[in-house]
MIVO-765751 format. One record per atom (N, C-alpha, C, CB): x, y, z; atom name. Coordinates in Angstrom, 3 decimals, m for minus. Glycine has a CB too. Example, Ala and Ser with C-alpha at 12.3 -4.5 7.8 and 13.67 -1.06 7.14 Angstrom:
# residues 2
+----------+----------+----------+-------+
:       px :       py :       pz : atomo :
+----------+----------+----------+-------+
:   13.190 :   m5.690 :    7.800 :     N :
:   12.300 :   m4.500 :    7.800 :    CA :
:   13.200 :   m3.300 :    7.800 :     C :
:   11.308 :   m4.473 :    9.046 :    CB :
:   12.850 :   m2.250 :    7.080 :     N :
:   13.670 :   m1.060 :    7.140 :    CA :
:   12.900 :    0.030 :    7.870 :     C :
:   14.084 :   m0.598 :    5.725 :    CB :
+----------+----------+----------+-------+
***
This chain:
# residues 54
+----------+----------+----------+-------+
:       px :       py :       pz : atomo :
+----------+----------+----------+-------+
:   16.390 :   38.460 :   54.230 :     N :
:   18.093 :   38.958 :   55.068 :    CA :
:   19.277 :   38.597 :   53.890 :     C :
:   18.585 :   37.688 :   56.881 :    CB :
:   18.829 :   39.658 :   52.432 :     N :
:   20.158 :   39.883 :   51.958 :    CA :
:   21.317 :   40.101 :   52.438 :     C :
:   20.163 :   40.585 :   51.414 :    CB :
:   21.651 :   41.034 :   53.729 :     N :
:   22.901 :   40.843 :   54.895 :    CA :
:   23.823 :   39.494 :   54.739 :     C :
:   22.179 :   40.725 :   56.521 :    CB :
:   23.292 :   39.086 :   55.411 :     N :
:   23.608 :   38.053 :   55.945 :    CA :
:   24.230 :   37.108 :   54.726 :     C :
:   22.422 :   37.560 :   56.707 :    CB :
:   23.778 :   37.518 :   53.352 :     N :
:   24.704 :   36.835 :   52.432 :    CA :
:   25.443 :   37.816 :   51.534 :     C :
:   23.947 :   35.830 :   51.571 :    CB :
:   25.719 :   38.814 :   52.273 :     N :
:   26.863 :   39.536 :   51.435 :    CA :
:   28.487 :   39.096 :   50.641 :     C :
:   27.184 :   40.446 :   52.366 :    CB :
:   28.753 :   37.874 :   52.255 :     N :
:   30.010 :   38.328 :   51.129 :    CA :
:   29.875 :   37.393 :   50.339 :     C :
:   31.620 :   38.424 :   51.567 :    CB :
:   29.009 :   35.920 :   50.733 :     N :
:   29.219 :   34.826 :   49.273 :    CA :
:   28.659 :   35.789 :   47.737 :     C :
:   27.842 :   33.021 :   49.512 :    CB :
:   28.403 :   36.470 :   48.032 :     N :
:   26.704 :   37.580 :   46.601 :    CA :
:   28.683 :   38.698 :   46.163 :     C :
:   24.020 :   39.690 :   48.411 :    CB :
:   29.151 :   39.149 :   47.058 :     N :
:   30.440 :   39.754 :   46.897 :    CA :
:   31.383 :   38.964 :   45.442 :     C :
:   31.251 :   39.519 :   48.517 :    CB :
:   31.606 :   37.486 :   45.470 :     N :
:   32.176 :   37.026 :   44.662 :    CA :
:   31.915 :   37.367 :   43.099 :     C :
:   32.062 :   35.939 :   45.006 :    CB :
:   30.404 :   37.466 :   42.906 :     N :
:   29.949 :   37.744 :   42.101 :    CA :
:   30.043 :   39.125 :   40.892 :     C :
:   29.186 :   37.520 :   42.679 :    CB :
:   31.008 :   39.491 :   41.556 :     N :
:   31.280 :   41.453 :   41.295 :    CA :
:   31.946 :   41.154 :   40.240 :     C :
:   32.325 :   42.664 :   42.526 :    CB :
:   33.037 :   39.757 :   40.217 :     N :
:   33.802 :   40.028 :   39.158 :    CA :
:   33.237 :   38.854 :   38.391 :     C :
:   35.389 :   40.126 :   39.405 :    CB :
:   32.761 :   38.040 :   37.935 :     N :
:   32.250 :   37.154 :   36.971 :    CA :
:   31.723 :   35.513 :   37.926 :     C :
:   33.659 :   36.957 :   35.691 :    CB :
:   31.183 :   35.228 :   37.683 :     N :
:   31.303 :   33.958 :   37.319 :    CA :
:   31.794 :   33.100 :   38.777 :     C :
:   32.365 :   33.907 :   36.020 :    CB :
:   31.910 :   32.484 :   39.093 :     N :
:   33.734 :   31.400 :   39.406 :    CA :
:   33.163 :   30.429 :   38.295 :     C :
:   34.200 :   30.233 :   41.577 :    CB :
:   34.803 :   29.715 :   38.766 :     N :
:   33.944 :   28.552 :   37.560 :    CA :
:   33.248 :   27.211 :   38.718 :     C :
:   35.558 :   27.548 :   36.050 :    CB :
:   32.509 :   26.411 :   37.917 :     N :
:   31.720 :   25.347 :   38.449 :    CA :
:   31.520 :   24.127 :   37.660 :     C :
:   30.514 :   25.827 :   38.742 :    CB :
:   30.725 :   23.689 :   37.954 :     N :
:   30.414 :   22.191 :   36.879 :    CA :
:   29.638 :   21.385 :   38.291 :     C :
:   32.396 :   21.033 :   36.035 :    CB :
:   29.297 :   20.702 :   36.763 :     N :
:   28.195 :   19.522 :   37.433 :    CA :
:   27.816 :   18.341 :   36.715 :     C :
:   26.819 :   20.100 :   37.703 :    CB :
:   27.301 :   17.563 :   37.141 :     N :
:   26.507 :   16.183 :   36.362 :    CA :
:   25.039 :   16.041 :   36.499 :     C :
:   27.024 :   14.746 :   36.961 :    CB :
:   24.732 :   16.874 :   36.148 :     N :
:   23.226 :   16.632 :   36.871 :    CA :
:   22.147 :   16.353 :   35.953 :     C :
:   22.708 :   17.905 :   37.686 :    CB :
:   22.153 :   14.936 :   35.271 :     N :
:   21.809 :   14.417 :   33.634 :    CA :
:   20.488 :   14.923 :   34.541 :     C :
:   22.120 :   12.406 :   32.715 :    CB :
:   18.816 :   14.860 :   33.997 :     N :
:   17.971 :   14.730 :   34.383 :    CA :
:   17.152 :   13.415 :   32.778 :     C :
:   17.516 :   16.341 :   34.883 :    CB :
:   16.058 :   13.262 :   33.415 :     N :
:   15.346 :   12.162 :   32.252 :    CA :
:   15.422 :   12.516 :   31.135 :     C :
:   13.946 :   11.862 :   32.293 :    CB :
:   14.605 :   13.131 :   30.909 :     N :
:   14.550 :   14.183 :   29.554 :    CA :
:   15.924 :   13.452 :   28.692 :     C :
:   14.882 :   16.288 :   30.070 :    CB :
:   17.251 :   14.023 :   29.410 :     N :
:   18.006 :   14.042 :   28.291 :    CA :
:   18.795 :   12.113 :   28.687 :     C :
:   19.262 :   15.784 :   28.297 :    CB :
:   18.647 :   11.711 :   29.250 :     N :
:   18.589 :   10.566 :   29.820 :    CA :
:   18.234 :    9.518 :   28.607 :     C :
:   17.591 :   10.641 :   31.001 :    CB :
:   17.125 :   10.110 :   28.692 :     N :
:   16.068 :    9.148 :   27.525 :    CA :
:   16.218 :    9.443 :   25.861 :     C :
:   14.255 :    9.569 :   27.859 :    CB :
:   17.571 :   10.498 :   25.392 :     N :
:   17.589 :   11.823 :   24.648 :    CA :
:   18.384 :   10.319 :   24.430 :     C :
:   17.989 :   13.731 :   24.972 :    CB :
:   19.820 :   10.124 :   25.407 :     N :
:   20.753 :    9.453 :   25.208 :    CA :
:   20.568 :    8.067 :   24.270 :     C :
:   21.177 :    9.289 :   26.428 :    CB :
:   19.597 :    7.863 :   25.494 :     N :
:   19.069 :    5.854 :   25.122 :    CA :
:   18.533 :    5.805 :   23.617 :     C :
:   17.309 :    5.086 :   26.337 :    CB :
:   17.382 :    6.347 :   23.556 :     N :
:   16.941 :    5.897 :   22.574 :    CA :
:   17.761 :    7.159 :   21.633 :     C :
:   15.279 :    5.671 :   22.633 :    CB :
:   18.321 :    8.094 :   21.338 :     N :
:   18.488 :    8.557 :   19.697 :    CA :
:   17.996 :    9.530 :   19.369 :     C :
:   18.008 :    7.791 :   18.714 :    CB :
:   17.290 :   10.237 :   20.348 :     N :
:   15.765 :   11.510 :   19.997 :    CA :
:   16.589 :   12.598 :   19.417 :     C :
:   14.661 :   12.329 :   21.689 :    CB :
:   16.795 :   13.243 :   19.083 :     N :
:   17.183 :   14.629 :   18.337 :    CA :
:   16.395 :   15.473 :   19.492 :     C :
:   16.528 :   14.878 :   16.462 :    CB :
:   15.550 :   15.695 :   19.212 :     N :
:   14.745 :   17.157 :   20.136 :    CA :
:   14.353 :   16.526 :   21.754 :     C :
:   12.781 :   17.781 :   19.156 :    CB :
:   14.526 :   17.000 :   22.752 :     N :
:   14.190 :   17.297 :   23.749 :    CA :
:   12.450 :   17.194 :   23.963 :     C :
:   14.843 :   18.490 :   23.879 :    CB :
:   12.040 :   17.271 :   23.878 :     N :
:   10.394 :   18.118 :   23.808 :    CA :
:    9.942 :   16.646 :   23.190 :     C :
:   10.068 :   19.971 :   22.468 :    CB :
:   10.479 :   15.605 :   22.776 :     N :
:    9.694 :   14.173 :   22.090 :    CA :
:   10.103 :   13.594 :   23.162 :     C :
:   10.154 :   13.348 :   20.515 :    CB :
:   11.228 :   13.418 :   24.201 :     N :
:   11.133 :   13.123 :   25.864 :    CA :
:   10.839 :   13.468 :   27.199 :     C :
:   11.802 :   12.981 :   26.157 :    CB :
:   10.185 :   14.192 :   26.906 :     N :
:    9.856 :   15.388 :   27.639 :    CA :
:    7.833 :   14.720 :   27.875 :     C :
:   10.313 :   17.247 :   26.390 :    CB :
:    7.982 :   14.575 :   29.066 :     N :
:    6.172 :   14.368 :   29.632 :    CA :
:    5.592 :   15.031 :   29.444 :     C :
:    5.655 :   14.281 :   30.826 :    CB :
:    5.962 :   16.319 :   29.829 :     N :
:    5.010 :   18.076 :   29.323 :    CA :
:    5.378 :   19.089 :   28.445 :     C :
:    4.872 :   19.121 :   30.448 :    CB :
:    5.765 :   18.255 :   27.433 :     N :
:    6.042 :   19.890 :   27.107 :    CA :
:    5.942 :   21.217 :   27.187 :     C :
:    5.925 :   20.096 :   26.570 :    CB :
:    6.909 :   21.735 :   27.346 :     N :
:    5.910 :   23.655 :   26.963 :    CA :
:    6.730 :   24.538 :   26.114 :     C :
:    5.652 :   24.946 :   28.636 :    CB :
:    5.880 :   24.787 :   25.375 :     N :
:    6.333 :   25.527 :   24.154 :    CA :
:    5.196 :   26.552 :   24.144 :     C :
:    6.480 :   24.582 :   22.705 :    CB :
:    4.702 :   27.367 :   22.658 :     N :
:    4.282 :   28.124 :   22.579 :    CA :
:    3.063 :   28.466 :   22.349 :     C :
:    4.788 :   28.370 :   22.205 :    CB :
:    2.246 :   26.874 :   22.497 :     N :
:    1.066 :   26.625 :   22.004 :    CA :
:    0.094 :   25.858 :   23.248 :     C :
:    1.322 :   25.765 :   20.664 :    CB :
:    1.739 :   25.873 :   24.096 :     N :
:    1.292 :   24.834 :   25.556 :    CA :
:    1.627 :   25.458 :   26.546 :     C :
:    1.987 :   23.365 :   25.808 :    CB :
:    0.885 :   25.562 :   27.529 :     N :
:    2.635 :   26.619 :   28.501 :    CA :
:    1.578 :   25.953 :   30.333 :     C :
:    2.694 :   30.047 :   28.091 :    CB :
:    0.567 :   24.769 :   29.770 :     N :
:    0.389 :   23.964 :   31.118 :    CA :
:    0.752 :   22.891 :   30.933 :     C :
:   m0.838 :   23.820 :   31.703 :    CB :
:    0.773 :   22.211 :   32.068 :     N :
:    0.760 :   20.161 :   31.811 :    CA :
:   m1.042 :   19.773 :   31.126 :     C :
:    0.966 :   18.941 :   34.185 :    CB :
+----------+----------+----------+-------+
***
């Protein structure tokens, strides 16, 4: 029922409102702790062109 969210969606007519967050994931935390440069090296199941499923 998109009609019930019309008021909230009208905010996006003029762009995205300011927002922020601090949702650090396990992979990014491991990057910070270990100093690893690539997030794929800290991901349990990395997805790339050659691997799309875990």
